[in-house]
C-alpha positions as CSV (number, residue, x, y, z in Angstrom):
1,X,49.5,57.1,7.1
2,X,49.7,53.7,5.3
3,X,52.1,51.9,7.7
4,X,50.2,52.4,11.0
5,X,46.9,51.3,9.5
6,X,48.5,48.1,8.3
7,X,50.1,47.4,11.6
8,X,46.8,48.2,13.4
9,X,44.9,45.7,11.3
10,X,47.6,43.0,12.0
11,X,47.4,43.6,15.7
12,X,43.6,43.3,15.7
13,X,43.8,40.0,13.8
14,X,46.3,38.5,16.3
15,X,44.1,39.6,19.2
16,X,41.1,37.9,17.6
17,X,43.1,34.6,17.2
18,X,44.3,34.8,20.9
19,X,40.7,35.4,22.0
20,X,39.6,32.3,20.2
21,X,42.3,30.2,21.7
22,X,41.5,31.4,25.3
23,X,37.7,30.8,24.7
24,X,38.2,27.2,23.5
25,X,38.1,28.0,19.8
26,X,34.4,28.8,19.5
27,X,34.8,30.4,16.1
28,X,36.7,27.4,14.8
29,X,34.2,24.9,16.4
30,X,31.3,26.7,14.8
31,X,33.0,26.5,11.4
32,X,34.1,22.8,11.5
33,X,31.3,21.3,13.6
34,X,28.5,19.1,12.1
35,X,26.0,21.1,10.0
36,X,22.3,20.2,9.8
37,X,21.9,17.7,6.9
38,X,19.4,18.7,4.3
39,X,16.2,16.7,3.7
40,X,16.3,14.9,0.4
41,X,13.9,12.9,-1.8
42,X,14.2,10.9,-5.0
43,X,11.7,9.0,-7.1
44,X,11.5,6.7,-10.1
45,X,9.2,4.2,-11.8
46,X,10.3,0.8,-12.9
47,X,8.3,-0.9,-15.6
48,X,6.9,-4.3,-14.5
49,X,4.6,-4.9,-17.5
50,X,4.3,-8.7,-18.3
51,X,4.3,-10.5,-21.6
52,X,1.1,-11.4,-23.3
53,X,-0.4,-14.7,-22.3
54,X,0.5,-14.3,-18.6
55,X,-1.9,-15.7,-16.0
56,X,-3.8,-13.0,-14.1
57,X,-5.0,-12.7,-10.5
58,X,-8.3,-11.2,-9.5
59,X,-11.0,-13.7,-10.6
60,X,-12.1,-17.2,-9.5
61,X,-11.3,-18.6,-13.0
62,X,-8.0,-18.7,-14.7
63,X,-7.5,-15.8,-17.2
64,X,-4.7,-15.2,-19.7
65,X,-3.7,-11.7,-20.8
66,X,-4.5,-11.0,-24.4
67,X,-3.7,-7.2,-24.5
68,X,-1.8,-4.6,-22.7
69,X,-4.0,-1.5,-22.2
70,X,-1.5,0.4,-20.1
71,X,1.9,-0.4,-18.6
72,X,2.4,-1.5,-15.0
73,X,5.0,0.1,-12.8
74,X,6.7,-0.2,-9.4
75,X,6.6,3.4,-8.4
76,X,9.4,4.2,-5.9
77,X,10.0,7.0,-3.4
78,X,13.1,7.4,-1.3
79,X,13.3,9.8,1.6
80,X,16.4,10.9,3.6
81,X,16.5,13.2,6.6
82,X,20.3,13.0,7.0
83,X,20.2,10.2,9.5
84,X,17.5,7.8,8.2
85,X,16.5,6.6,4.8
86,X,13.1,5.1,4.0
87,X,11.9,3.6,0.6
88,X,8.2,3.4,-0.2
89,X,7.2,1.4,-3.3
90,X,3.7,0.9,-4.8
91,X,3.4,-1.8,-7.4
92,X,0.7,-2.2,-10.0
93,X,-0.2,-5.7,-8.9
94,X,-3.1,-7.6,-7.4
95,X,-0.9,-9.0,-4.6
96,X,2.7,-10.1,-4.3
97,X,3.9,-12.7,-1.8
98,X,6.5,-11.9,0.8
99,X,9.3,-14.1,-0.7
100,X,9.4,-12.0,-3.8
101,X,9.5,-8.7,-2.0
102,X,12.1,-10.0,0.5
103,X,14.3,-10.9,-2.5
104,X,13.9,-7.4,-3.9
105,X,14.7,-5.8,-0.5
106,X,17.8,-8.0,-0.1
107,X,19.1,-7.0,-3.5
108,X,18.7,-3.3,-2.6
109,X,20.5,-3.8,0.8
110,X,23.4,-5.6,-0.8
111,X,23.8,-3.0,-3.6
112,X,23.2,0.2,-1.6
113,X,23.4,-0.5,2.1
114,X,19.8,0.6,2.7
115,X,18.5,-1.8,5.4
116,X,15.7,-4.1,4.1
117,X,13.7,-3.2,7.2
118,X,13.6,0.4,5.9
119,X,11.8,-0.6,2.6
120,X,8.0,-0.8,2.3
121,X,6.7,-2.4,-0.9
122,X,2.9,-2.7,-1.4
123,X,0.5,-3.8,-4.1
124,X,-2.4,-1.6,-5.4
125,X,-4.7,-4.6,-5.8
126,X,-5.6,-4.0,-9.4
127,X,-7.5,-7.1,-10.7
128,X,-6.0,-6.9,-14.1
129,X,-2.3,-7.7,-13.4
130,X,-0.2,-10.9,-13.6
131,X,-0.6,-13.6,-11.1
132,X,2.3,-13.4,-8.6
133,X,0.5,-15.8,-6.2
134,X,-1.6,-19.0,-6.7
135,X,-5.3,-18.4,-5.7
136,X,-8.6,-20.2,-6.6
137,X,-8.1,-21.6,-10.2
138,X,-5.1,-19.4,-11.1
139,X,-1.5,-20.4,-10.5
140,X,1.4,-17.9,-10.1
141,X,3.3,-17.2,-13.4
142,X,6.8,-18.5,-12.6
143,X,8.6,-16.5,-15.3
144,X,6.9,-13.2,-14.2
145,X,7.6,-13.9,-10.5
146,X,11.3,-14.4,-11.2
147,X,11.5,-11.1,-13.0
148,X,9.8,-9.0,-10.2
149,X,12.6,-8.7,-7.6
150,X,15.1,-7.3,-10.0
151,X,12.7,-4.8,-11.6
152,X,11.5,-3.6,-8.2
153,X,15.0,-3.3,-6.8
154,X,16.1,-1.4,-9.9
155,X,13.4,1.2,-9.3
156,X,14.5,1.8,-5.7
157,X,18.1,2.2,-6.9
158,X,17.1,4.7,-9.5
159,X,15.1,6.6,-6.9
160,X,18.2,6.7,-4.8
161,X,20.3,8.0,-7.8
162,X,17.7,10.8,-8.1
163,X,18.1,11.9,-4.4
164,X,18.2,15.7,-4.2
165,X,17.4,18.5,-1.7
166,X,13.6,18.6,-1.1
167,X,10.8,20.2,0.8
168,X,7.9,18.1,2.2
169,X,4.3,18.7,3.1
170,X,1.2,16.7,4.0
171,X,-2.5,17.0,4.2
172,X,-5.8,15.2,3.9
173,X,-8.7,15.5,1.4
174,X,-12.1,13.9,1.0
175,X,-13.7,11.8,-1.8
176,X,-16.8,10.3,-0.3
177,X,-18.7,9.8,-3.6
178,X,-16.5,6.9,-4.7
179,X,-16.5,4.5,-1.7
180,X,-19.2,2.1,-0.6
181,X,-19.2,-0.8,1.8
182,X,-19.7,-4.0,-0.3
183,X,-20.9,-6.2,2.5
184,X,-24.6,-6.0,3.1
185,X,-27.0,-7.3,5.7
186,X,-29.9,-9.0,3.9
187,X,-33.5,-9.9,4.7
188,X,-33.6,-13.3,6.6
189,X,-33.6,-16.3,4.4
190,X,-32.3,-14.5,1.3
191,X,-28.6,-15.4,1.6
192,X,-27.7,-18.7,-0.2
193,X,-25.5,-21.4,1.5
194,X,-21.8,-20.7,1.4
195,X,-19.3,-22.9,-0.4
196,X,-19.0,-25.2,2.7
197,X,-22.7,-26.0,2.7
198,X,-23.4,-23.7,5.7
199,X,-26.3,-21.3,6.0
200,X,-24.9,-19.1,8.8
201,X,-23.8,-16.1,6.8
202,X,-25.5,-12.9,7.9
203,X,-24.0,-10.7,5.2
204,X,-23.5,-11.0,1.4
205,X,-20.6,-9.4,-0.6
206,X,-21.7,-7.6,-3.7
207,X,-25.4,-8.3,-3.6
208,X,-27.7,-7.6,-6.6
209,X,-28.0,-3.8,-7.1
210,X,-31.4,-2.3,-6.1
211,X,-32.4,-5.7,-4.6
212,X,-35.5,-5.4,-2.4
213,X,-33.7,-7.7,0.0
214,X,-31.0,-5.2,1.0
215,X,-31.2,-4.0,4.6
216,X,-28.0,-2.0,5.3
217,X,-24.2,-2.0,4.8
218,X,-22.4,-4.2,7.4
219,X,-19.7,-1.5,8.0
220,X,-18.6,2.1,7.3
221,X,-16.4,3.6,4.6
222,X,-13.3,5.9,4.9
223,X,-13.6,8.8,2.4
224,X,-10.2,10.4,3.3
225,X,-7.4,10.8,0.8
226,X,-4.0,11.2,2.6
227,X,-1.4,13.2,0.8
228,X,2.4,13.4,1.2
229,X,4.1,15.7,-1.3
230,X,7.7,16.4,-2.2
231,X,9.1,19.3,-4.2
232,X,12.5,20.9,-4.9
233,X,13.5,24.0,-2.9
234,X,12.6,25.9,-6.1
235,X,9.0,24.5,-6.1
236,X,9.2,21.8,-8.8
237,X,7.2,18.7,-7.9
238,X,9.3,15.6,-7.2
239,X,6.8,13.0,-6.1
240,X,3.5,12.6,-4.3
241,X,2.2,9.7,-2.3
242,X,-1.6,9.5,-1.9
243,X,-3.6,6.9,0.0
244,X,-7.3,6.0,-0.6
245,X,-9.4,3.1,0.7
246,X,-11.0,1.7,-2.5
247,X,-10.6,-1.9,-3.6
248,X,-10.3,-1.4,-7.3
249,X,-12.7,0.0,-10.0
250,X,-12.5,-2.4,-12.9
251,X,-11.8,-1.9,-16.6
252,X,-14.6,-3.7,-18.4
253,X,-11.9,-5.7,-20.2
254,X,-10.8,-8.5,-17.9
255,X,-8.3,-10.0,-20.3
256,X,-6.5,-6.7,-20.7
257,X,-3.5,-5.9,-18.5
258,X,-4.1,-2.5,-16.7
259,X,-3.1,-0.7,-13.6
260,X,-6.8,0.2,-13.1
261,X,-7.6,3.6,-11.5
262,X,-4.3,3.6,-9.6
263,X,-2.3,4.0,-12.8
264,X,-4.9,6.4,-14.3
265,X,-4.6,8.6,-11.2
266,X,-0.8,8.9,-11.6
267,X,-1.1,10.1,-15.2
268,X,-4.0,12.5,-14.4
269,X,-2.2,14.1,-11.4
270,X,0.9,14.6,-13.5
271,X,-1.3,16.6,-15.9
272,X,-3.1,18.6,-13.2
273,X,0.2,19.6,-11.6
274,X,1.7,20.3,-15.0
275,X,4.6,18.1,-14.0
276,X,5.0,16.1,-17.3
277,X,8.2,16.0,-19.3
278,X,10.3,16.7,-16.2
279,X,13.9,15.4,-15.7
280,X,13.9,13.5,-13.4
281,X,10.3,12.6,-14.0
282,X,7.6,13.5,-11.4
283,X,6.3,10.3,-9.8
284,X,2.7,10.0,-8.4
285,X,2.0,7.0,-6.2
286,X,-1.5,5.9,-5.1
287,X,-1.4,3.3,-2.4
288,X,-4.4,1.3,-1.3
289,X,-5.7,2.0,2.2
290,X,-8.1,-0.2,4.0
291,X,-10.4,-1.6,1.3
292,X,-11.0,-5.2,2.3
293,X,-14.7,-4.5,2.4
294,X,-14.9,-1.4,0.2
295,X,-15.6,-1.0,-3.5
296,X,-17.0,1.6,-6.0
297,X,-20.6,0.2,-6.3
298,X,-23.6,2.0,-4.9
299,X,-25.9,-1.0,-4.4
300,X,-28.9,1.2,-3.8
301,X,-28.8,2.6,-7.3
302,X,-27.8,0.9,-10.5
303,X,-25.3,3.1,-12.4
304,X,-25.7,4.0,-16.1
305,X,-23.9,1.9,-18.6
306,X,-20.3,2.9,-19.3
307,X,-17.7,2.1,-21.9
308,X,-14.6,0.0,-21.0
309,X,-12.2,2.1,-18.9
310,X,-14.6,5.0,-18.6
311,X,-15.5,4.4,-14.9
312,X,-11.9,3.8,-14.1
313,X,-10.9,7.2,-15.5
314,X,-13.8,8.9,-13.8
315,X,-12.8,7.7,-10.4
316,X,-9.1,8.5,-11.1
317,X,-10.1,12.1,-12.1
318,X,-12.2,12.6,-8.9
319,X,-9.3,11.4,-6.7
320,X,-6.7,13.4,-8.6
321,X,-8.7,16.6,-8.6
322,X,-9.1,16.4,-4.8
323,X,-5.4,15.7,-4.4
324,X,-4.7,18.7,-6.6
325,X,-7.0,20.9,-4.4
326,X,-5.2,19.7,-1.2
327,X,-1.8,20.3,-2.9
328,X,-2.7,23.9,-3.4
329,X,-3.2,24.4,0.4
330,X,0.0,22.7,1.5
331,X,2.7,24.5,3.4
332,X,6.1,22.9,2.5
333,X,8.9,22.7,5.0
334,X,12.6,21.9,4.7
335,X,12.9,19.2,7.4
336,X,10.9,16.2,8.6
337,X,12.0,13.5,11.0
338,X,12.0,10.0,9.6
339,X,11.5,6.8,11.6
340,X,10.6,3.2,10.9
341,X,10.0,0.1,13.0
342,X,9.5,-3.4,11.7
343,X,8.4,-6.5,13.6
344,X,6.7,-9.9,13.0
345,X,3.7,-11.5,14.7
346,X,3.1,-15.2,14.8
347,X,-0.6,-15.7,14.0
348,X,-2.6,-18.9,14.0
349,X,-4.1,-20.4,10.8
350,X,-7.8,-21.4,10.6
351,X,-7.1,-24.9,9.3
352,X,-9.8,-27.3,8.1
353,X,-11.0,-29.9,10.5
354,X,-11.7,-33.6,9.9
355,X,-15.3,-33.2,8.9
356,X,-14.4,-30.5,6.4
357,X,-11.7,-32.6,4.8
358,X,-14.0,-35.6,4.4
359,X,-16.5,-33.4,2.6
360,X,-13.8,-31.9,0.4
361,X,-12.5,-35.4,-0.6
362,X,-16.1,-36.4,-1.6
363,X,-16.5,-33.2,-3.7
364,X,-13.2,-33.5,-5.5
365,X,-13.6,-37.2,-6.2
366,X,-16.9,-36.5,-7.9
367,X,-15.3,-33.8,-10.0
368,X,-12.3,-36.0,-11.2
369,X,-11.6,-36.0,-14.9
370,X,-13.0,-32.6,-15.7
371,X,-12.1,-28.9,-14.9
372,X,-13.4,-27.7,-11.5
373,X,-16.4,-25.4,-11.6
374,X,-18.6,-23.6,-9.2
375,X,-17.8,-22.2,-5.8
376,X,-18.2,-25.4,-3.9
377,X,-15.5,-27.2,-6.0
378,X,-13.2,-24.1,-6.0
379,X,-13.3,-23.9,-2.2
380,X,-12.8,-27.6,-1.9
381,X,-9.6,-27.2,-3.8
382,X,-8.6,-24.2,-1.6
383,X,-9.1,-26.4,1.5
384,X,-6.6,-29.0,0.2
385,X,-4.0,-26.3,0.2
386,X,-4.8,-25.0,3.7
387,X,-4.6,-28.4,5.3
388,X,-0.9,-28.3,4.6
389,X,-0.4,-24.8,6.0
390,X,1.6,-24.5,9.2
391,X,-0.3,-24.0,12.4
392,X,1.1,-20.4,12.7
393,X,2.4,-18.0,10.1
394,X,4.7,-15.0,10.5
395,X,3.1,-11.7,9.6
396,X,5.4,-8.7,8.9
397,X,4.3,-5.3,10.2
398,X,5.9,-1.8,9.7
399,X,5.2,1.5,11.3
400,X,6.6,4.7,9.7
401,X,6.9,8.2,10.9
402,X,7.4,11.0,8.3
403,X,7.3,14.3,10.1
404,X,3.9,14.4,11.8
405,X,2.5,11.6,9.5
406,X,2.1,8.0,10.7
407,X,1.9,5.1,8.2
408,X,0.9,1.6,9.2
409,X,1.9,-1.2,6.8
410,X,-0.1,-4.4,6.9
411,X,0.2,-7.4,4.5
412,X,-3.5,-8.0,4.3
413,X,-6.7,-6.8,2.6
414,X,-7.7,-4.7,5.7
415,X,-11.2,-4.0,6.7
416,X,-12.0,-0.3,6.9
417,X,-13.0,-0.3,10.6
418,X,-9.4,-1.2,11.4
419,X,-8.0,1.7,9.4
420,X,-10.4,4.1,11.1
421,X,-9.3,2.8,14.5
422,X,-5.6,3.3,13.7
423,X,-6.3,6.9,12.5
424,X,-8.1,7.7,15.7
425,X,-5.7,6.1,18.1
426,X,-2.3,6.9,16.5
427,X,-0.2,9.6,18.2
428,X,0.6,10.9,14.7
429,X,-1.8,13.1,12.9
430,X,-2.6,12.4,10.2
431,X,-2.1,8.6,10.0
432,X,-3.1,6.1,7.4
433,X,-2.7,2.4,6.5
434,X,-1.1,0.9,3.4
435,X,-2.5,-2.6,2.9
436,X,-1.0,-5.5,1.0
437,X,2.4,-4.2,2.2
438,X,5.4,-6.4,2.3
439,X,3.4,-9.6,1.5
440,X,-0.1,-10.9,1.3
441,X,-1.8,-12.8,4.2
442,X,-5.4,-12.6,3.0
443,X,-8.3,-10.7,4.3
444,X,-8.2,-9.1,7.7
445,X,-11.8,-8.7,9.1
446,X,-12.6,-7.6,12.6
447,X,-13.8,-10.3,15.0
448,X,-17.3,-8.9,14.7
449,X,-17.2,-9.2,10.9
450,X,-16.0,-12.8,11.2
451,X,-19.2,-13.5,13.2
452,X,-21.3,-12.1,10.3
453,X,-19.6,-14.5,7.8
454,X,-19.6,-13.7,4.1
455,X,-17.0,-14.1,1.3
456,X,-14.1,-12.3,3.0
457,X,-14.3,-14.7,6.0
458,X,-14.6,-17.9,3.9
459,X,-11.5,-20.1,4.6
460,X,-9.1,-20.1,1.7
461,X,-5.7,-18.9,0.7
462,X,-7.4,-15.5,0.5
463,X,-8.7,-15.7,4.1
464,X,-7.0,-17.9,6.7
465,X,-5.7,-15.9,9.7
466,X,-7.2,-16.4,13.1
467,X,-10.3,-14.5,13.9
468,X,-8.5,-12.2,16.4
469,X,-5.6,-11.4,14.1
470,X,-6.9,-7.9,13.5
471,X,-6.9,-7.1,17.2
472,X,-3.3,-8.3,17.6
473,X,-2.1,-6.5,14.5
474,X,-3.7,-3.1,15.5
475,X,-2.5,-3.3,19.1
476,X,1.1,-4.0,17.9
477,X,1.1,-1.2,15.4
478,X,-0.1,1.3,18.0
479,X,2.7,0.1,20.3
480,X,5.2,0.7,17.4
481,X,3.8,4.2,16.8
482,X,4.2,4.9,20.5
483,X,7.9,3.9,20.4
484,X,8.4,6.1,17.3
485,X,6.9,9.1,19.0
486,X,8.9,8.6,22.2
487,X,12.1,8.2,20.3
488,X,11.7,11.3,18.2
489,X,14.8,13.4,17.6
490,X,15.0,17.2,18.2
């Protein structure tokens, strides 16, 4: 009984092998062929807190840090779909020039092979962070600027080290109570002359609250909070990228270093998701959307007095709770196609003319021998810098595709109308914009908003691109999105 059974099994096995050979080895090909790569994600946070005494961006005057209220971070997220890797970094900074960010990207590329064009690094625009760029009466802190590329690059490398199988999901929430357009149309004759002595401004930024001269906001708001979430296959949170279009909130302590509500959001969301004390740590990133003309002030109604940092925490809590609500509705998936395009546009600079330069020389001559004061003198100084700018500047743009999500990366303080247009016209749903990404090229108003004038249009190192720059940038980004959609992989 034993012997025939053994022989029969051997004969069946040989027949199976012969069948595979005659059929072109289908069984062998299935076993040895390429298998679908798993989707992976990794995250890390690199500390970029400065020393005390550092110069700080965000005001017209020169401030020095006297206290560290909360640490600043470069929060890093790395995604890998098996064919493409993309890094997204959100830095607790007012703004960081392209040269610093290019240096960080180059270091990452040299050490890891990740192409620099696959790295998006943005600033939150907190106004209580070290000066990485010279603006108004503040000059960049050289020592701090020299430290930034290495610290940012370290964060990306650490995120890469934490790469692990992941699931991904996305969604959109709403927080309309915290966003207000800060540019207001006013009653005729109530807007003072601008720093150039002109009286042609038709809007005023941050007018007096409850002023009887208020007419209406000069533009809309965007209440959406976009959410991109990553978790392990077992359901442990890895990281979450949110995006909200709100300038900053403010701390009430302008000489304190703080990440503002962006950092408070990260800590609050970690609590709400019960993701604290994880290894590797859960990383929450809140990128700034299109907040060039948006802040947290309701000019129709004066708010009650609040203690330092109180309002900042309140806004962070509102945004974090809405993200937590969205998180509970998400349907995670094991795969998402990644794609990224990068390009440069050459845009003209609004340089000062002869009459402007003559006026500036007169103003600065009169102020010789004493510190500059007042907007007229500050903008006269800004004009002296702009006269030496090139006629055209390169502006870097990125378009990202993460599953069904589209992300536009613009190195400007982008007006909200532009973000709304990108969301409407993008082939990816949802889509959103990350501003102050990969550099800082000043405010980006629409041509219509340029005609209204106001602070964001006043020529300075904070606003110098040609008036049609926004049209050219949005058109190019939509073309990039189109190419990412056409080139999608099965």
